[in-house]
N, C-alpha and C positions, 0 to 999 in steps of 0.2 A: 784529976779534971775529966768530968763526962761531959763529953760533947754529943749534941742533939744534931742528926742530920736529915734533911729531907727534900723531896722534890717539890718544887713551886711554880706555879703557871700562872704566865702574865702575858699579854699580848700587846701587840703593836700594828697598828693597821691590817687589823684582822689575822695575822700571821700568829700562830700559838708559839710560846716560848716556853722552855721547860728547863728552870734554872734550879740550882741547889742551894739550898740555905741550910746553914749550919751554925750553931751557939752553944754555949755552955750551957748546961741544962738548969743551973741554978738563976732564977730570974733577977735581973739587975739592969738599971739602963746601961748601955755602953755604946761606944763609937761603932760605926758600921765600916765593911769595906766591900766594895764590890769586884769581884775577881774576875779578870777576862782572860776566857779558855785561849789555847793554842791554837794552832792549825788544825787539831784533830779533835776539837768540841770537847765538852766535859764528859771524859771518859774517868776510869779509876785514878788515873794518876790525878787530873783536876780536882776529883774531890776529895782526895788526900791532901793535897795541898789545902784546899779550903778549909779542911778538918784542922790542918797544921796552925793555918793563921787564926782560927777560931781558938784555938788552946793558947793562944797569947792574949785572949782577954775581949776579941771583937766578934760581933755578930757578922758574918760573911754570907755573901751571896754570888755565888758562882754563876755569872749572866750568860744566859746561853744567846749567840749572836747567830749562829745559823740558823736555829728553827727547829722546832719538834725535837730538841734534845739530840741532834744529828750527830755523830761522832763520823771521821772521815779517813777512813785508814788508807785510802790511796794517793801519792801522789797528784794524779791527774786529776781527782776530784776536788783537792785541797786549793790546787792554782787556778781552777774554775770558779769556784766559790771566791777567794779573795779577790779575784777581777772583777767578780761581780759587784761586792760591798766597796770596792776601790772607787768603781766608776758610778755608785749610787750612795752617798755619803750620807744623803738625808736619812736614808733607811738605817743604813749603820748606825749614826748617831741618836736616830729616834729609838732604836730597840737598846743600845745602851742609857738613854736618857730614861725609857721605862724601867729598866733593870734598877735604875737609882730609886725611882719613884717607889716601884715594890720594896725594896730593901727599908728604904725612909718608912715604910708604913707599918713595918713588922712590930709588933709588941715588944718595947724593951730596946729598941733602936733610938739613939741619941742622934735624930735626924739634921742637928746642927752641926755634927762631927761624921762625916763622911768622905772616905778618900777611896781612890780606884787604883788597882793594881793591875798588871796583865804580864802574860809570856808569849813571846814571838807575835804574833798577830793580836794579841791580847795586849801586848807592851804597847804595840802602835797603837791601838785602840784606846789606852789611856791618856798616851799622848794628845791623841784627837780631841776627846773630852775636854782636856786641859784648854786647847786651843779654842775650841767651840764654847763650852761652859764652864770656864777655871773658876767664876764666883760659887760656884755652888758646892766645891769640892775642897778639903783641907789641903789635898796634895796627892799626886799621883806616883806609882811607882812603875818603871817597865824594865822588864828583863828580856833581855835580846831581842830587842823588838825590829821589825822591818822599818828603818829609819826612812828609807827611800818613797813609803806610802805616807809618811805624815805630811799634811797640805804646808805650804808655804805662809799663807797668809795668817798673821797671829795677830791682827787688830781687833779682834772679838775678845783676844784672852785678856784674864783679867790681873793688872799689875797687883804683885803681893801673892802672886799663885807660886805653889812649890811643885817642883818635880826633881825626882831621882831616877837616874839612867844607868840601867847595870848593863853593860856590854862587854864583847869579846874583843880583843885586840886583832884577832883574826877573823872576824864575823863577816862574811861578805854581804849580809844585809845591812851590816851598820859601816860604810866605808868612812875613811876620816873625813874625808874632802864634806860628804852629807851629815855628819856629825857636828862638825864646826860651824856649817850652815846653820844646822837647827840650835847650837849655842849662841849663835848670833842673833836669832830669831827671840830667842827666849829673853835674852838680855834687852833687847828693844822693846822686848812686850813687858817687861819689868815683872819677869818671873825670877824666882829665888830658884836656881836650878842647880844640881851637883851631878857629875858623872864621874862614875866608877870604871874603868878599862882595866879589864883583867887579861894579864899578858900569856900567850900559847892558848888562846881560849879563842873557841870557834862558836858558831850558831848551835843554839839548842843545848848550852851547857849545864841547863839546871834538869836535864830528862836523863835519869840512869839507861831508859832504854835506845837512846839517842842511836846506838850502833844499828838500829834495824833499819834506819833511813839508807843504811848501806852507801853515804856519801862523806867518807871520813875526813876527805880533803875542804869539806865545808860544815858538816854537822858532828858535833861530839860530845860527851859528857866529859864534863871536869868538876869532879868532886870537890875540888880545893875553891874553884872560883863558884861552885854552887853554895858551898858553906858561908863563903865570904859576903855573896849577895845577898844571902837570906840574914846574917847577921844586918847588914847595911839597911835592911828594909824595915828588921824589926826597929832599928835604932830609930830610923826616919818616921815612922809610923808614931813612935812615943812622943817624937818631938813635935809632931804637928798637930796631934791632938791632947797635947798639954798648953799648948800655946795659947 
């Protein structure tokens, strides 16, 4: 299968956003997936992840939340920018909504079948999109999301929405108390949810280079959890797009 990838520019509120769009080169109508990057931005790892999702038969847009395609290698930069968007959810969601519209407008994308998926901050973003605009998407998948950043008010969520939450049992960004509170909110909102919890698994478990964070007590790659979570996402997308 030949995957064609390219940078694609769009904007929100005068901010320049640079996503990465990829799709099988053979033209065909297909579902779309908005992939939201982790805290590091759209680097090589996220681009390769987008290509792997495209290889499953989807058109994929790796959405740019930070702006200008920025990549953030330093923890100090990451904490500041996540705090900025957590404090300005209108801009956060506005940039994601524009990514959704950009993907839906691409030739060959079935705009009635779009899902969100994301990693770390991107996983939080997918859940936030469901909370705010759930009726627009077929479902969302979050990988090792920072659950404490997910908003509490689910009154705007759409009954019948679907969510798959993939998290580590030892992830400090997803404590059990917060996870249980989120499950209750999803249930009360009428969302069809599934949570997969992986034992002996910390934050960032899908990144082979997680050890670069030099925080082994918090962040670590887990190849088994990586494989299992990918298989779960693959099954979930097949299910929601065929429904």
